[in-house]
N, C-alpha and C positions, 0 to 999 in steps of 0.2 A: 213574444216569440217562444214557441214551445219546441224543444228538441226531442225527437223520437230516437233515443239512443238504442233502445232495444225494441224488438217486436214483442207482442204480448206473449207471455209464457203460456204453454199449452200442456194439457194432460193427455197421456196416451189413451186412445179410445179403443175399447174392446170391439172387435168385429164379430158379431154373432153369426154363427153358421149352423144350419139345420142338417141333421143327419137322419135318414129314414131307418127306423128300427124294425128289424124282423125278429119276430118272436121265435122263429126256428133257429136263429143264430145266437147262441149264448155268448160267443166271443165278440160279436158285433155289439151286443148290449153292454158288455163290459167296457168296450172301447167308447161307446156313447156316454156312459156314466163318467168315465175318466175325462172325456172332453168337457162335459158339463161342469165338473169340478174345476177344471182349468179356467173355464169362462168365469166362474164365480170368483176365483182367486184374482183374475185379471181385473174384474170389476171392482173388487175390494181395493186392489192396488190403485185403481183409478181414483177412488174416493179418499183413501187415507195414506197412500204411499208417496214415493218420491215424485217431485215435480220436475219436469224437464223444461229446459229453456233453449231457445234458439236466438240468435242475434244476427242482425244485418250488418253490424259494424264490429270491429274488434272490441272485446270486453276491456273496460278500464282496469288496469292493474297498477300497483304501486310503482313498478319499475318503468312504466310508460307515462306516468303523470308528469306534468310540467313542474319543475322545481318551484317551491314556495306556494304551490296551490293547495287549497284545502277542500275537503268534500264533506258535505252534511246531507244526511238522509232524513226525510220527513215521511213518516208512515201515516196514511190516511185510510180510515175504515168507515166508509159510508158518507152520505151527503152532509150530515150534521157536522162531522169532524172536518170535512172539506171546507165548509163555510167558515168554521172557526179558525182553521189553520192557514187558510189562503193568505191573509195579510202577513202572516209570519214568514211563510216560505217565499212569497213574492218579494218581500223586503230583503230577506236573506240573499236572494239571487242578485241583488244590486251591489253586494259587497265585492270589492275588487279581489280577484284571485280566489274566489269561492265558487265551487260547483255545487249547486243545490239539486238534489235528486228527490223526487216525490214518488212514493210507491203507494198505489191504491190497491184495494183488495178485490175489486171487480164489480161488474154490473149487478150481480145477484145480491151483493151486500150494499148496494145503493150508489156506488160511484165507480165508473169505469174510466180507463185511460182515454177513450174516445170522448166521453162526455166532459171530463175535466179539461182536456185539450180545447174542446169547443168553447167551454165557458171562459177559459183564460184568454183565448184569442178574442172573444167578444168583449170582455170586461177590462183586460189589462194587457196591452201589447208589450209592456216593459217587463213582464214576469217571465224571465228567461230560466226555465227549469227543465230538467230531464224527467220524463214521466214514464213509469213502468206499471204494469198491471199483473197482479198475481192471479186474477181471474178465478177466484175461489167459487166452486160450483155447489159445495155442500152447505147445508144448514146445521149439520151435526157439530156440537160444540167441540168435542175432542178432535174430530176430523179437521175442523177449521184451525184449531190450535196447531195441529201437526203440519198442515199445509203452509200456514203462515210462518211457522218456525223454519221449515225447509226453504221457503222462498226468501225470507229475510236473511237467513244464514248464508244463502247463496250470494245475495247482494253484498253483505258485509265482507265476505271473503274475496269477492271480485273487485269491489270498489275500495274497500278498506277505508271507510270514512273516519273522520276525526270525531264527529258528533252524530248521534241519532236521536231525533226528537219524535215523541209519540204521546198519545193521550193516556193518562193514568186511569185505569179502570179495571179492577180485578174481576168484575162480572163479565167482561168482554173477552171471549176466548181468543179473538184475533190479537188483542193487546197482550194477552198472556203468552201467545206465541212469539211476539216481538221480544218480550222479556227473556224467554227461554233462549232465543237466538243470541241475545246479548251475552247471556251467561256462557253459552257454548263458545262464543268468540272472544272471551275475556282476555285471552293472551294477545289479542290484536290491539288492545288499549283503546277501544271505542268508548266514548263517554255517552252514556244513555241519559237523556233528559226526559222525564215523564211528568206531565203536568195535568191536573184535573181540567176537564173541558170548560168548567165554569170560570176558571182562572185565566184561560187563554186570552180573553179580550183585554186583559191588563198586562200582557206579556210582551208587548211590542218593543219595550226597552231592550229585550234580549237581542233584537236584531241590530242594535247599536254597539254590540260588543264584538270584538274580534274573536275568531275561532280559538285563538291562543288562550283567551280568557275563559271561553265557554268550556274548554276541556277540564277546567277546575270546578265545574258546576257542583259536583258531588263531593269535592274535597273540603270545602269550608263547612264548619259546624257553628251554628249560632245558638247560644243559650240565653234564655230570658231569666234575669235575676230581679225579683221584686222584693223591695224592702218595705216592711210594714210592722205595725204594732197594735194600735187600738183604734183604727179608723175603718171599720168593716164596710161602711157605705162607700167610702172612697176606693177601697180595694176592689169592691164589686164593680164599680164603674170602670176601673182600669182593666179588669179581667174581661168585661163585656167588650171593650174596645179591642183587646188582644184577640178575642175569639171571633170578632167580626172582620179580621184582617185576612189578606190573601197571602198564602205561604207557598203557592206554586208547587205543591206536592212534597215540599221538604219536611223532614222530621225536625221539629223544634222542641227542645226540652224546656220545661218551666220549673224554676225553683222559687219557692216563696220563703223568704227569710224573716222569721218572726223574732222580735226581741223578747226579753224575759217578761216585759210588761204587757204582752199580748192578752187581750180580754177574751172571755169564753166565746163570744159571738164570732170574733175573728178566727179563733182556732177551729170552731165548728164549720165555718164557711170554707176554710182551707181544706179541712178534712173531707168534706163532701164534694168539693169542686171536681168536675170532670174536665180533663184537658185532652181533646181529640187529636192533637197535632204531634204528640210525642210523649216522652216520659214526664211525669210530674213528681217533684220531690219537695218535701217540707222540712224546714230546719227551725228549731226553736232553741234560743240561747238560754242557759241556766243562770248566767250572770249578765246583768244589764250591760250592754255594750255601747249604746247610744248610736247615733247615725254614723259617726265617723268609723267605728269598728264594723258596723253592719254593712256599710257600702264596700269598704276596702276588703273585708274578709269574704264577701259573697262570691268573689271570682278569682280564680287562679288558673291560667290557661294550661291545658294538657299539652299543647304543642302550638306551633306557629300558624295553624289553620283554625284555631279555636277562638271564637269571638263571643263577647258578652254584651247583651243589651241590659243596661242598668236603669231601673225604674223605681222611683219612690211612688208610694200609693196615691199621691194626690195628682199624678200625671194621667193624662188621657191621650190616646193615640188615634191617628188617622188610619183608615183601612189600608192605606198604601205605604205605611212606614216600612214594611219589609221589602217592598219593591225598591224603595230608595236605598235600603240597606244593602241588599244583594247586588243590585246594579252597580253601586259605587265600590263595594268591596272587590267585585270581579274586575271592574274597569281599572281601578287605581292600584290594586294589589297583585293582580295576576295577568294583566295585559302589558303592552309595551310601556305604559306609564309607571310600572313598578320600579324602574331604575331611578325615578325622580321622587317618588313619594315615600321614601323610607322614614321621613320625619313626621308623617301624618299619623297621629295617635288615635284617631277616632272620627266618627261621623255623628253630627248633631241632628236630631229630628226637629229641634226647636229653632225657629227664626227669631233670634233675640231682638227685642226692642228696648232693652235696658242694659246698661253697662254698670256693673256693681263695683268696679275696681277703682274708680276715681277717688282720690283722697278726700274730697269734699262730700262723698256719698254717692248713692245711685243717681245716674243721669240717663235721660232718654238716649236711645241709640238707634241709628238708622244707617245700615251699610251703604245706602245710596249716596249719602253725603260725601264720604271720602272718595267715592268713585266718580263723582261729578267732575267734568272737565278733563277726564282721562280717556284713554282709548278703550276702556273696559265697558261692555254693556252694563247698564245700571242694574239689571236684574240677574247678573251672573252669580252663580254660587261662589262662595269665597272661603279662604282659609283664615282662621282666626286662632290666636294662641289660647284664648279663654276656654277652659273646659266647661262643657254643658252638663249640669246635673239634673236637668228637667227632660230627660229622654235622649239617650245617645247610645251608640255602640262603640266599645273600646277594643283596641287592637292588642294582640297577645304580647308582642316583644316589649313594647313600652310599658304596658301594665305590669309585666313581670319585673321590669327595671324599677318601676314605682314601688312594687312590693318590697324591694330591698332598700330603696331610698327612704321610704316613709317611716318605718320603725326606727331607723337610725336617727333620723332628724327629730322624730317625736321624742325619743329618749333624751337626746341632747337638749332639746328645747325645754323639756320638763326637768332637766337635771343640771349638768355641768355648764351648759350654754357656752361651749367652747367655740362653736362655729356660728358666726353671725351672718346668716344668709338673708339679706334684705333685697327684695325685688324693687327696683327703682320706681317710685311714684305709684305704688300699688297699695290699695287699702287692705289687700289680703294679708299683709304682714301682721295685722292686728287681730286676725281671726284666730281665736284660741282653740276652738273645738271643731275645726273644719278640715276635712281631708283635702278639700280643694286648695287650701293654703299651701300645702306641701306639694301637691301636683303642679300648681302654678310655679313654684320654685323650680321644679325639675323641667317643666316646659320652657321656662325662661332660659335656664342654663343650657339647654340643648337646642333651642330654636325649633321646638316641636309645634305642630299646628293641628287643628281640627277642622273638618269640612262642615260648612253651614249652608242650609238652603237660603234662597233669597227671592222668594216669589212675591208677587204683588200683594200689598196689604198685609205683610208678614204671614201669609198663608204658610202653615207648617204641618209637620207630621206628628207633632206632639204639642200639648199645651199644659201649663201648670196652673192648677186651681188655687195654689197658695193657701191651703187650709192650715189651721192651727197645728203646730208641731214643735219639734225641737228648736228650729231656727226661726219660726214664725209665731209670734205671740199676739193673740187677739183678745180683746175684752170680751167678757161673757155676752153672748148673743150677737156679737159683731159679725158682719159678713166677711168672707174671705177677701183678700186683697186682689183686685181685678187688674192691677197694673201689669201683671205678668201674663195674663191670658191673651192668647192669640187664636185666630180662626184656624180650624182644622181643615185639611184638604179632604173634602167629602166627594169630589168628582176627580176622575183620573186625568190630571194634567201634569203628571210627573215629567213627561217629555215636552208636551205642548206648551207648558208654562215657562220653559227655559228659552233663553235667547238662541235662536237658530234651531230650536227643537231637539237639542241634544246636550250632553255634558261635554264641556271643553277638555282639551288635553290638560294634564296636571300643570305643565309649565305655563299655561295660559290663564290659570286661576289667580285672581288678586289675593294678596296676603295682607292681613291687618295685625298690628301688634296688640298687646294687652289693652291698651287704651283706645283701640279702634282706629289708629292711624295707618294709612297705606304705607307699606314698606316692602323692600325686597327680601326674599328668604335669606339671601346671603348676609344682609345686614342684621337680620334676626340672629343668625348663627354667630356673627361676630360680637354682638351685644352679650350673648350668653357666654361666650368664651372669655370676654373681658371680666365679667363677674366671677366666673370660674377661677380665673387667675388670682383674684383677690381673696377667695374663701378657701382655697385648697392648695396644699403643697404640691400636688401632682398636676402636671399640665393636662389640658384636655386631650382626649384621644383624637388622632387625626381621622380615623374612621369610626363610624357608629358601631359600637359593640353591645349596646343596650345593657351595660354594666355600670352601675352608679359608683363603683369604688374609686374611680378617679376624682369624683366630686368629694367624697367623704374621706379624703386623704389628709390627716391632721398631724401636727407636731406632737410626738409622744411626750416630750419634755413639758410642753404646754398642757397636755392632757393630765400628766402626773401632778403638775403644780395645781391645776384646777381641782383635782381629786383631793389633794391635801387640804386645800382651802375649804372645800366643801365639808370634809370630815371635821376640820377644826370648828367650823360654824355649827355643825351638828352637835359637837361636844359642848360648845359654849352654850347652846340653847338648852341642852340637857342640864348643865350646871345651874343656869339661870332658873329653870323650871323647878329644880329641887330646892334651890335657895328660897324662892318665893313660897314654896310649900312650907318650908321651915318657918318663914316669917309669919305666914297666915295662921299657923297652928302653934306658934310659940313652942316648938319642939325642944325638949331637953337633950343635952348631950349624954354620952355614956356615963359620965361622972355625976349625973343628976344636977348639973350646973345649968342655970337658966341662961338662954341665949338672948343677947341684946338685939331685938328686931331692927333698930335704927342702924346699928353698926353693920348688920347683914345687908340691909337695903343699900348702903353705900357701896358695899362690895359687889352687890348684884349690878348696880348701875355701872360700876367700873368694868365688870365683865361684859355687860351689854355693849359698852362703847369700845371694847377692845377688839381691834381688827388685826392685831399682830399675833400670829400663832406661836411665835417664839417667846412672847412675854407671858410668863406663868405666875407673876406676882399675885394677881387678884385671885387666881385659882388656889394658890397656897394659903392665902389669907382666909379664904372661905373654908379650906380644910381645917385650919387651926381653930377657927371660930366654932365650927360645928363638931370638931373632934371626931370626924368620921370620914371615911373614904367615899367620895362621890363617884 
C-alpha cells in the first residue's frame, strides 16, 4: 500500500508574452527590454531558485504527530538507487510506530513518484511508505544540488524525522544537496546515515534496529588495533581481509602496533600501506614489551562511545565482521536492551570450538551441547565469560576498568603477592605472561560476559591461523596448529543464519560460565561477589561503577608486614651473595687476615635458612668474620 501524502512539488512556470516593438517608440523599446530581462530572471528562478510545494492533506508537523511515533526519510535518486534501497525502506515500513517517507528526485533523473508507486504496488503490497517527488527538471550539477537542498530542507523542517538515509556519493550533486540540507537543519537533531551503494545489499540488518538505536549511528567510533612484530606475510593477509570488508560509509581508523623486534620487511610494509577507510597510525616500541603489554597498551578509550577491535596478526576476518560489530553494538548498547547489557564487555568474531580453561588442558567445545534439552534454539548466539583474543571488539567502560585493575594485579603478582585471587577451576591461574589471566579474574569477579556467534559448523567472522609466536611454539618447518581454525563467513548470512532471522533480546540470550556450563547471569554475579568477599576488605558495589578499587581494597597492616618481609629477604639475599663472593675469592679482611671459607660457608647457610627478620645473630657473625660492613 502506497500513501500519497503530498502532491508532486512543482516549479513556477514562466509565461512567455510577445510584445510588438515599434522602432518609432523609444519608450516602448525600453519597456520591451525591461520585460525581456524580467522573463530571463523568472526563467533562472525556475531553474535554480526556490521550489514551491502544495499539499492535498495537512503537512506533518511535530506537534501533530502521534506520541511515540518515529519518522525516517529515505532519499532515492534514480532507478539504480531505487532498486538498491527498496528492500531497506520496505522493511523499515513494517516496524511498529515508524513512518517511512521516500523522496524521489523525479522522472528526469530516472525515477518518479508515479513509477515508484506503480512498481511497489506490483511487487510488494506490504510496502507501506509515503512517497514524494522533487521533480527535478535540470541536468545542471549546481542547479540540481540547490533544488535538492531546498526540497529536502523543506521535508526535514515539515516532517522533522529522526533519521534520514541516503546514498553516499560525492560525485552525485543530488546527494550533496541532501548533505547540505542536513547541515542546514542540524539544530533539529536529524541523524544522517549515508552508505555507499555497493554496501546497501548487505545493510538489511539496519532494518532490525529500532529508531532509538539508529539515532546513534554516527555516535559510535570503532578503532582497529593490530598487534604485530615479525610476521609480515601474516600481517598482509590480515590487512587484505580488513580492506575487503564492508564498512557502510563509516570512518574507521587503523593503528598498527609494532614491538621493538619488528623486522625491516614488516616496517616497510606498514609504512607503504594505504588505508582508504580512515586514518592510519603506526606505533613502534623502543623497549620490547611482549604480547601482554602490546595488547593492553594498544587501546584506551576516549569516551564511552569509543570501541576497539583488537587483532593479532595471525587472525583473518570475514568481509561481514563489521556488520556483526555495528549491528550488535547499536542493538545492545543503544537500543532498549541497553538497560540489561551493562555487564557485556565485548563481542567476539570467533565461534570457539576449544575451551582452554579446563584444568586438565584444552578441550573441544561446542555451545550446542549445553543448549541441548533447553528452550533455547541450538544456533542462538550466546554470552560467555571467556575473553576472545582471536578477533573481538572491546567496550570502553570495562576496558578502562581493566586498565586500572591489570597493573595493580600485575605488580602484586610479581611482587608482594598479598592478594591471592584464584578463579575456581580455571587453568588461567597458571598463565604467567597472559593479559587474559587478569581479565578473566576481573570478568569472574564482576559477572561480565562477551557475545559470541553460534552459526552452523562454527562459521565465524574471524579465524586464528595459530602461527608461531610468543604463545605458540612450533618446531622448525612444522605447520601451524589447525585445531583453532574455523570457516569464515564468505556469504552474507549474518541474519539468515540466525534462529528466526534476527538477533534476540539481550534477556533471551543464553549465558555460559568460564567452563562452558549454562548458568543464569544472576548466579554469575553472585559467584563473583562471593570471591570478591574473600579477597578484598571492601564489599562489592551494589551498582556497577566500572571502578576496580573495591576489589583492590587491602589491609594496610598486612601490606606493611609483607613489605617488611620482602625487604628482609632482599637484604638476606644480598648478604648471602656477598658472603659467597668472599668465599670464592678468599678475600682478605682489612687487617690482611685470611678468612676461613668453611666458617663463612656455615654462616651463609644459616643466613639462607633464617626466616626470622628479628634474628640478626648470623648477620653479626658474618660482619665479625669479614671485619667489614656489608
